[in-house]
C-alpha atoms as one frame of an Amber mdcrd trajectory, in Angstrom:
protein
  -2.498   9.567 -10.423  -1.742  11.804  -7.446  -5.325  11.420  -6.213  -5.091
   7.624  -6.365  -1.794   7.699  -4.449  -3.333   9.918  -1.757  -6.423   7.721
  -1.511  -4.346   4.558  -1.168  -2.125   6.168   1.511  -5.183   7.385   3.455
  -6.920   4.003   3.280  -3.811   2.091   4.377  -3.331   4.461   7.342  -7.020
   4.000   8.205  -6.291   0.269   8.622  -4.073   1.149  11.568  -0.640   1.488
  10.017   1.551   4.314  11.309   2.288   5.730   7.871   2.280   4.835   4.183
   3.840   6.221   1.022   2.536   5.094  -2.345   4.090   5.671  -5.759   2.182
   4.692  -8.878   4.218   4.705 -12.087   4.540   2.724 -15.301   1.874   0.211
 -14.282   3.578  -0.467 -10.952   2.696   0.369  -7.355   5.491   0.758  -4.827
   4.374   1.154  -1.231   6.394   1.816   1.870   4.401   0.975   4.992   5.541
   1.969   8.459   4.669  -0.519  11.180   4.912   0.070  14.877   5.618  -3.461
  16.025   5.433  -6.894  14.471   6.205  -7.696  10.860   3.378  -7.472   8.373
   1.204 -10.574   8.358  -0.020 -12.221   5.176  -3.501 -10.883   5.976  -2.196
  -7.308   6.293  -0.295  -7.593   3.014  -3.489  -8.869   1.371  -5.445  -5.897
   2.810  -2.915  -3.437   1.419  -2.862  -5.207  -1.950  -6.669  -5.150  -2.129
  -6.681  -1.385  -1.483  -4.189  -0.824  -4.311  -6.154  -3.069  -6.669  -9.400
  -1.236  -5.911  -7.946   2.244  -6.390  -5.645   1.754  -9.373  -5.245  -0.252
 -12.568  -2.089  -1.955 -11.260  -2.106  -5.753 -11.352  -1.283  -7.781  -8.238
   2.114  -8.971  -9.483   3.214  -5.338  -9.992   2.636  -4.299  -6.371   5.694
  -4.036  -4.140   5.233  -3.491  -0.406   8.260  -2.542   1.680   7.984  -2.467
   5.445   9.832   0.047   7.597   9.815   0.368  11.364
């Protein structure tokens, strides 16, 4: 679980986000993504969701992404 969280955080940061925290628990993924400027676009949210889906067994409807500046 910890490895998947670290992988997801690393991959999200590699997409150009300032920082990311990922918590996987009880079939859910809760991500906090730090952005440096504009709000997350639908495309960016989809990118983050795709990373989570590829690295965990969480389903799309159980992914929560919270943006912080």
